[in-house]
A tleap script that builds the chain and sets N, CA, C and O, in Angstrom:
source leaprc.protein.ff14SB
mol = sequence {
  NMET SER ILE ALA ALA GLY SER LYS LYS ALA
  ALA ILE ALA SER SER ALA PRO GLN GLY THR
  VAL LEU LYS GLY ILE ASN TYR MET LYS GLU
  GLY LYS ASP PRO VAL ALA LEU ASP ASP SER
  GLU TYR PRO GLU TRP LEU TRP ASP LEU LEU
  ASP GLU LYS LYS GLN LYS GLN LYS SER SER
  LYS PRO SER ASN ARG GLN TYR HIE ARG LYS
  GLN ASN ARG ASP ALA ILE ARG ALA SER ASN
  PHE MET LYS ASP LYS LYS CTHR
}
set mol.1.N position { 0.848 -1.179 0.000 }
set mol.1.CA position { 0.000 0.000 0.000 }
set mol.1.C position { 0.891 1.239 0.000 }
set mol.1.O position { 1.802 1.340 0.822 }
set mol.2.N position { 0.652 2.150 -0.875 }
set mol.2.CA position { 1.466 3.359 -0.950 }
set mol.2.C position { 0.634 4.569 -0.540 }
set mol.2.O position { -0.584 4.609 -0.711 }
set mol.3.N position { 1.327 5.528 -0.004 }
set mol.3.CA position { 0.675 6.759 0.429 }
set mol.3.C position { 0.912 7.807 -0.652 }
set mol.3.O position { 2.044 8.002 -1.096 }
set mol.4.N position { -0.118 8.457 -1.058 }
set mol.4.CA position { 0.004 9.487 -2.092 }
set mol.4.C position { 0.725 10.703 -1.526 }
set mol.4.O position { 0.545 11.049 -0.358 }
set mol.5.N position { 1.529 11.340 -2.343 }
set mol.5.CA position { 2.291 12.508 -1.903 }
set mol.5.C position { 1.370 13.650 -1.489 }
set mol.5.O position { 1.706 14.416 -0.585 }
set mol.6.N position { 0.237 13.773 -2.126 }
set mol.6.CA position { -0.694 14.851 -1.809 }
set mol.6.C position { -1.312 14.715 -0.435 }
set mol.6.O position { -1.615 15.722 0.205 }
set mol.7.N position { -1.508 13.485 0.037 }
set mol.7.CA position { -2.125 13.296 1.345 }
set mol.7.C position { -1.181 13.676 2.469 }
set mol.7.O position { -1.627 14.035 3.558 }
set mol.8.N position { 0.119 13.602 2.218 }
set mol.8.CA position { 1.093 13.962 3.233 }
set mol.8.C position { 1.017 15.454 3.548 }
set mol.8.O position { 1.160 15.854 4.704 }
set mol.9.N position { 0.794 16.273 2.528 }
set mol.9.CA position { 0.738 17.719 2.712 }
set mol.9.C position { -0.598 18.191 3.263 }
set mol.9.O position { -0.718 19.339 3.690 }
set mol.10.N position { -1.591 17.334 3.262 }
set mol.10.CA position { -2.912 17.739 3.733 }
set mol.10.C position { -2.873 18.122 5.210 }
set mol.10.O position { -3.675 18.944 5.655 }
set mol.11.N position { -1.950 17.537 5.974 }
set mol.11.CA position { -1.848 17.838 7.393 }
set mol.11.C position { -1.345 19.265 7.615 }
set mol.11.O position { -1.762 19.931 8.563 }
set mol.12.N position { -0.453 19.733 6.746 }
set mol.12.CA position { 0.087 21.077 6.869 }
set mol.12.C position { -0.333 21.860 5.637 }
set mol.12.O position { 0.084 21.550 4.521 }
set mol.13.N position { -1.146 22.859 5.842 }
set mol.13.CA position { -1.619 23.674 4.723 }
set mol.13.C position { -0.953 25.040 4.779 }
set mol.13.O position { -0.590 25.527 5.850 }
set mol.14.N position { -0.803 25.634 3.641 }
set mol.14.CA position { -0.213 26.960 3.547 }
set mol.14.C position { -1.113 27.981 4.236 }
set mol.14.O position { -2.338 27.861 4.208 }
set mol.15.N position { -0.498 28.980 4.851 }
set mol.15.CA position { -1.287 30.011 5.528 }
set mol.15.C position { -1.800 31.067 4.550 }
set mol.15.O position { -2.678 31.860 4.889 }
set mol.16.N position { -1.246 31.072 3.333 }
set mol.16.CA position { -1.692 32.034 2.315 }
set mol.16.C position { -2.368 31.286 1.174 }
set mol.16.O position { -1.756 30.406 0.569 }
set mol.17.N position { -3.608 31.617 0.872 }
set mol.17.CA position { -4.286 30.953 -0.243 }
set mol.17.C position { -3.614 31.279 -1.580 }
set mol.17.O position { -2.918 32.285 -1.716 }
set mol.18.N position { -3.838 30.419 -2.543 }
set mol.18.CA position { -3.260 30.602 -3.866 }
set mol.18.C position { -3.690 31.945 -4.450 }
set mol.18.O position { -4.861 32.317 -4.373 }
set mol.19.N position { -2.737 32.670 -5.034 }
set mol.19.CA position { -3.035 33.953 -5.661 }
set mol.19.C position { -2.859 35.155 -4.751 }
set mol.19.O position { -2.957 36.289 -5.218 }
set mol.20.N position { -2.602 34.944 -3.464 }
set mol.20.CA position { -2.413 36.042 -2.524 }
set mol.20.C position { -1.067 36.719 -2.791 }
set mol.20.O position { -0.053 36.039 -2.947 }
set mol.21.N position { -1.053 38.032 -2.843 }
set mol.21.CA position { 0.198 38.770 -3.010 }
set mol.21.C position { 0.886 38.822 -1.650 }
set mol.21.O position { 0.300 39.285 -0.671 }
set mol.22.N position { 2.123 38.350 -1.592 }
set mol.22.CA position { 2.884 38.299 -0.345 }
set mol.22.C position { 3.686 39.595 -0.216 }
set mol.22.O position { 4.818 39.688 -0.691 }
set mol.23.N position { 3.093 40.575 0.422 }
set mol.23.CA position { 3.687 41.908 0.523 }
set mol.23.C position { 4.848 41.910 1.509 }
set mol.23.O position { 4.806 41.248 2.546 }
set mol.24.N position { 5.877 42.665 1.164 }
set mol.24.CA position { 7.015 42.842 2.053 }
set mol.24.C position { 8.088 41.775 1.921 }
set mol.24.O position { 9.108 41.861 2.604 }
set mol.25.N position { 7.904 40.783 1.080 }
set mol.25.CA position { 8.907 39.728 0.929 }
set mol.25.C position { 9.963 40.118 -0.097 }
set mol.25.O position { 11.106 39.672 -0.005 }
set mol.26.N position { 9.597 40.937 -1.067 }
set mol.26.CA position { 10.539 41.345 -2.103 }
set mol.26.C position { 11.625 42.220 -1.491 }
set mol.26.O position { 11.332 43.141 -0.729 }
set mol.27.N position { 12.877 41.929 -1.827 }
set mol.27.CA position { 13.985 42.730 -1.330 }
set mol.27.C position { 14.742 43.420 -2.464 }
set mol.27.O position { 15.694 44.157 -2.211 }
set mol.28.N position { 14.333 43.191 -3.697 }
set mol.28.CA position { 14.993 43.804 -4.844 }
set mol.28.C position { 14.374 45.179 -5.110 }
set mol.28.O position { 13.171 45.372 -4.930 }
set mol.29.N position { 15.191 46.110 -5.531 }
set mol.29.CA position { 14.736 47.482 -5.747 }
set mol.29.C position { 13.666 47.567 -6.829 }
set mol.29.O position { 12.666 48.264 -6.660 }
set mol.30.N position { 13.867 46.878 -7.915 }
set mol.30.CA position { 12.936 46.933 -9.040 }
set mol.30.C position { 11.978 45.739 -9.077 }
set mol.30.O position { 11.178 45.625 -10.006 }
set mol.31.N position { 12.044 44.862 -8.097 }
set mol.31.CA position { 11.238 43.642 -8.119 }
set mol.31.C position { 9.807 43.854 -7.657 }
set mol.31.O position { 9.462 44.896 -7.098 }
set mol.32.N position { 8.988 42.849 -7.901 }
set mol.32.CA position { 7.590 42.868 -7.476 }
set mol.32.C position { 7.394 41.861 -6.349 }
set mol.32.O position { 8.160 40.906 -6.223 }
set mol.33.N position { 6.377 42.077 -5.539 }
set mol.33.CA position { 6.055 41.123 -4.481 }
set mol.33.C position { 5.585 39.815 -5.108 }
set mol.33.O position { 4.819 39.831 -6.072 }
set mol.34.N position { 6.039 38.677 -4.566 }
set mol.34.CA position { 5.640 37.389 -5.138 }
set mol.34.C position { 4.177 37.059 -4.843 }
set mol.34.O position { 3.565 37.619 -3.934 }
set mol.35.N position { 3.644 36.148 -5.626 }
set mol.35.CA position { 2.265 35.695 -5.470 }
set mol.35.C position { 2.310 34.255 -4.965 }
set mol.35.O position { 3.081 33.443 -5.477 }
set mol.36.N position { 1.493 33.935 -3.969 }
set mol.36.CA position { 1.456 32.585 -3.405 }
set mol.36.C position { 0.969 31.587 -4.449 }
set mol.36.O position { 0.040 31.859 -5.210 }
set mol.37.N position { 1.617 30.426 -4.465 }
set mol.37.CA position { 1.249 29.352 -5.383 }
set mol.37.C position { 0.368 28.343 -4.663 }
set mol.37.O position { 0.159 28.436 -3.454 }
set mol.38.N position { -0.143 27.389 -5.410 }
set mol.38.CA position { -0.901 26.288 -4.828 }
set mol.38.C position { 0.065 25.418 -4.021 }
set mol.38.O position { 1.237 25.312 -4.383 }
set mol.39.N position { -0.398 24.800 -2.945 }
set mol.39.CA position { 0.463 23.984 -2.097 }
set mol.39.C position { 1.172 22.881 -2.877 }
set mol.39.O position { 2.299 22.521 -2.538 }
set mol.40.N position { 0.543 22.346 -3.899 }
set mol.40.CA position { 1.147 21.254 -4.665 }
set mol.40.C position { 2.313 21.732 -5.527 }
set mol.40.O position { 3.086 20.905 -6.009 }
set mol.41.N position { 2.460 23.021 -5.733 }
set mol.41.CA position { 3.533 23.557 -6.564 }
set mol.41.C position { 4.821 23.802 -5.784 }
set mol.41.O position { 5.852 24.104 -6.385 }
set mol.42.N position { 4.780 23.679 -4.469 }
set mol.42.CA position { 5.973 23.851 -3.653 }
set mol.42.C position { 6.650 22.498 -3.459 }
set mol.42.O position { 5.972 21.471 -3.479 }
set mol.43.N position { 7.985 22.470 -3.270 }
set mol.43.CA position { 8.685 21.193 -3.093 }
set mol.43.C position { 8.326 20.527 -1.762 }
set mol.43.O position { 7.932 21.198 -0.808 }
set mol.44.N position { 8.468 19.204 -1.711 }
set mol.44.CA position { 8.121 18.423 -0.513 }
set mol.44.C position { 8.927 18.861 0.708 }
set mol.44.O position { 8.384 18.944 1.810 }
set mol.45.N position { 10.232 19.146 0.519 }
set mol.45.CA position { 11.084 19.462 1.657 }
set mol.45.C position { 10.646 20.745 2.362 }
set mol.45.O position { 10.956 20.935 3.538 }
set mol.46.N position { 9.939 21.618 1.669 }
set mol.46.CA position { 9.484 22.865 2.277 }
set mol.46.C position { 8.541 22.591 3.449 }
set mol.46.O position { 8.597 23.280 4.468 }
set mol.47.N position { 7.681 21.592 3.303 }
set mol.47.CA position { 6.717 21.272 4.359 }
set mol.47.C position { 7.406 20.597 5.539 }
set mol.47.O position { 6.902 20.657 6.661 }
set mol.48.N position { 8.550 19.956 5.302 }
set mol.48.CA position { 9.306 19.348 6.394 }
set mol.48.C position { 9.914 20.409 7.301 }
set mol.48.O position { 10.148 20.146 8.481 }
set mol.49.N position { 10.172 21.593 6.780 }
set mol.49.CA position { 10.735 22.669 7.591 }
set mol.49.C position { 9.776 23.109 8.691 }
set mol.49.O position { 10.210 23.578 9.743 }
set mol.50.N position { 8.487 22.961 8.454 }
set mol.50.CA position { 7.488 23.353 9.443 }
set mol.50.C position { 7.276 22.294 10.517 }
set mol.50.O position { 6.706 22.587 11.569 }
set mol.51.N position { 7.725 21.070 10.266 }
set mol.51.CA position { 7.522 19.963 11.191 }
set mol.51.C position { 8.664 19.936 12.209 }
set mol.51.O position { 9.776 19.515 11.888 }
set mol.52.N position { 8.387 20.385 13.437 }
set mol.52.CA position { 9.422 20.478 14.465 }
set mol.52.C position { 10.015 19.124 14.808 }
set mol.52.O position { 11.213 19.020 15.072 }
set mol.53.N position { 9.192 18.088 14.806 }
set mol.53.CA position { 9.666 16.750 15.141 }
set mol.53.C position { 10.725 16.283 14.139 }
set mol.53.O position { 11.750 15.726 14.532 }
set mol.54.N position { 10.480 16.505 12.861 }
set mol.54.CA position { 11.444 16.114 11.833 }
set mol.54.C position { 12.723 16.929 11.947 }
set mol.54.O position { 13.813 16.398 11.738 }
set mol.55.N position { 12.607 18.198 12.272 }
set mol.55.CA position { 13.793 19.040 12.390 }
set mol.55.C position { 14.653 18.616 13.578 }
set mol.55.O position { 15.881 18.630 13.485 }
set mol.56.N position { 14.027 18.238 14.689 }
set mol.56.CA position { 14.790 17.776 15.847 }
set mol.56.C position { 15.480 16.457 15.549 }
set mol.56.O position { 16.626 16.253 15.948 }
set mol.57.N position { 14.791 15.555 14.849 }
set mol.57.CA position { 15.398 14.286 14.468 }
set mol.57.C position { 16.592 14.528 13.561 }
set mol.57.O position { 17.627 13.876 13.692 }
set mol.58.N position { 16.444 15.448 12.663 }
set mol.58.CA position { 17.488 15.737 11.688 }
set mol.58.C position { 18.743 16.272 12.377 }
set mol.58.O position { 19.855 15.894 12.011 }
set mol.59.N position { 18.577 17.139 13.361 }
set mol.59.CA position { 19.730 17.756 14.010 }
set mol.59.C position { 20.295 16.919 15.150 }
set mol.59.O position { 21.364 17.246 15.666 }
set mol.60.N position { 19.615 15.846 15.563 }
set mol.60.CA position { 20.117 15.035 16.667 }
set mol.60.C position { 20.859 13.793 16.198 }
set mol.60.O position { 21.334 13.016 17.026 }
set mol.61.N position { 20.970 13.588 14.896 }
set mol.61.CA position { 21.712 12.447 14.373 }
set mol.61.C position { 23.205 12.758 14.451 }
set mol.61.O position { 23.638 13.792 13.942 }
set mol.62.N position { 24.001 11.891 15.073 }
set mol.62.CA position { 25.440 12.145 15.192 }
set mol.62.C position { 26.169 12.250 13.855 }
set mol.62.O position { 27.243 12.848 13.796 }
set mol.63.N position { 25.620 11.691 12.791 }
set mol.63.CA position { 26.289 11.765 11.494 }
set mol.63.C position { 25.978 13.065 10.763 }
set mol.63.O position { 26.498 13.307 9.673 }
set mol.64.N position { 25.149 13.882 11.345 }
set mol.64.CA position { 24.721 15.117 10.703 }
set mol.64.C position { 25.709 16.244 11.007 }
set mol.64.O position { 26.180 16.377 12.137 }
set mol.65.N position { 26.014 17.041 10.008 }
set mol.65.CA position { 26.945 18.155 10.172 }
set mol.65.C position { 26.406 19.179 11.169 }
set mol.65.O position { 27.161 19.725 11.973 }
set mol.66.N position { 25.099 19.437 11.115 }
set mol.66.CA position { 24.494 20.396 12.043 }
set mol.66.C position { 24.683 19.943 13.487 }
set mol.66.O position { 24.935 20.762 14.371 }
set mol.67.N position { 24.563 18.643 13.723 }
set mol.67.CA position { 24.722 18.102 15.073 }
set mol.67.C position { 26.128 18.398 15.591 }
set mol.67.O position { 26.288 18.870 16.717 }
set mol.68.N position { 27.141 18.125 14.777 }
set mol.68.CA position { 28.523 18.343 15.202 }
set mol.68.C position { 28.829 19.826 15.390 }
set mol.68.O position { 29.560 20.199 16.308 }
set mol.69.N position { 28.281 20.660 14.537 }
set mol.69.CA position { 28.487 22.097 14.696 }
set mol.69.C position { 27.855 22.595 15.990 }
set mol.69.O position { 28.439 23.426 16.686 }
set mol.70.N position { 26.658 22.090 16.321 }
set mol.70.CA position { 25.987 22.493 17.556 }
set mol.70.C position { 26.779 22.023 18.773 }
set mol.70.O position { 26.936 22.768 19.740 }
set mol.71.N position { 27.276 20.789 18.724 }
set mol.71.CA position { 28.069 20.261 19.834 }
set mol.71.C position { 29.328 21.107 20.031 }
set mol.71.O position { 29.677 21.446 21.161 }
set mol.72.N position { 30.006 21.447 18.936 }
set mol.72.CA position { 31.218 22.251 19.014 }
set mol.72.C position { 30.912 23.648 19.546 }
set mol.72.O position { 31.650 24.168 20.383 }
set mol.73.N position { 29.839 24.252 19.071 }
set mol.73.CA position { 29.440 25.583 19.521 }
set mol.73.C position { 29.123 25.578 21.014 }
set mol.73.O position { 29.516 26.496 21.733 }
set mol.74.N position { 28.422 24.559 21.480 }
set mol.74.CA position { 28.093 24.455 22.903 }
set mol.74.C position { 29.352 24.289 23.750 }
set mol.74.O position { 29.452 24.858 24.837 }
set mol.75.N position { 30.315 23.508 23.249 }
set mol.75.CA position { 31.569 23.312 23.977 }
set mol.75.C position { 32.352 24.621 24.060 }
set mol.75.O position { 32.927 24.931 25.104 }
set mol.76.N position { 32.379 25.382 22.987 }
set mol.76.CA position { 33.075 26.672 22.985 }
set mol.76.C position { 32.405 27.638 23.953 }
set mol.76.O position { 33.087 28.349 24.691 }
set mol.77.N position { 31.079 27.669 23.957 }
set mol.77.CA position { 30.359 28.549 24.888 }
set mol.77.C position { 30.656 28.181 26.339 }
set mol.77.O position { 30.867 29.059 27.175 }
set mol.78.N position { 30.672 26.895 26.632 }
set mol.78.CA position { 30.963 26.448 27.996 }
set mol.78.C position { 32.386 26.828 28.388 }
set mol.78.O position { 32.628 27.267 29.512 }
set mol.79.N position { 33.320 26.659 27.466 }
set mol.79.CA position { 34.710 27.011 27.727 }
set mol.79.C position { 34.854 28.511 27.963 }
set mol.79.O position { 35.539 28.931 28.896 }
set mol.80.N position { 34.219 29.308 27.132 }
set mol.80.CA position { 34.280 30.763 27.294 }
set mol.80.C position { 33.625 31.204 28.598 }
set mol.80.O position { 34.094 32.146 29.236 }
set mol.81.N position { 32.557 30.541 28.995 }
set mol.81.CA position { 31.886 30.862 30.249 }
set mol.81.C position { 32.825 30.610 31.425 }
set mol.81.O position { 32.900 31.420 32.350 }
set mol.82.N position { 33.538 29.491 31.388 }
set mol.82.CA position { 34.461 29.170 32.475 }
set mol.82.C position { 35.647 30.133 32.489 }
set mol.82.O position { 36.142 30.475 33.563 }
set mol.83.N position { 36.107 30.573 31.330 }
set mol.83.CA position { 37.204 31.543 31.274 }
set mol.83.C position { 36.781 32.860 31.910 }
set mol.83.O position { 37.573 33.491 32.609 }
set mol.84.N position { 35.547 33.280 31.676 }
set mol.84.CA position { 35.048 34.526 32.254 }
set mol.84.C position { 34.924 34.431 33.769 }
set mol.84.O position { 35.099 35.433 34.463 }
set mol.85.N position { 34.630 33.261 34.289 }
set mol.85.CA position { 34.474 33.072 35.731 }
set mol.85.C position { 35.812 33.167 36.454 }
set mol.85.O position { 35.850 33.551 37.623 }
set mol.86.N position { 36.913 32.822 35.779 }
set mol.86.CA position { 38.233 32.818 36.415 }
set mol.86.C position { 38.773 34.225 36.626 }
set mol.86.O position { 39.604 34.427 37.512 }
set mol.87.N position { 38.337 35.188 35.856 }
set mol.87.CA position { 38.884 36.543 35.967 }
set mol.87.C position { 38.131 37.377 36.950 }
set mol.87.O position { 38.469 38.543 37.157 }
savepdb mol mol.pdb
quit
């Protein structure tokens, strides 16, 4: 039994209906504000960004670059905190 790709996105729907002008997103001087597309026209990975559970799983895998960067950053912060306490 296979799950259709469209049913996966049904749980998370776009907050802007199709055809809505998204004001304030344009950053180009001569550009126009973009228009919202239908949910099916956006890539699958975009909807994964909204799923907090998937994002936590992604960053907690030891083989993931983000995981190692976070671990290193936390270690540096802890080290810097201890250096500040000594002075």
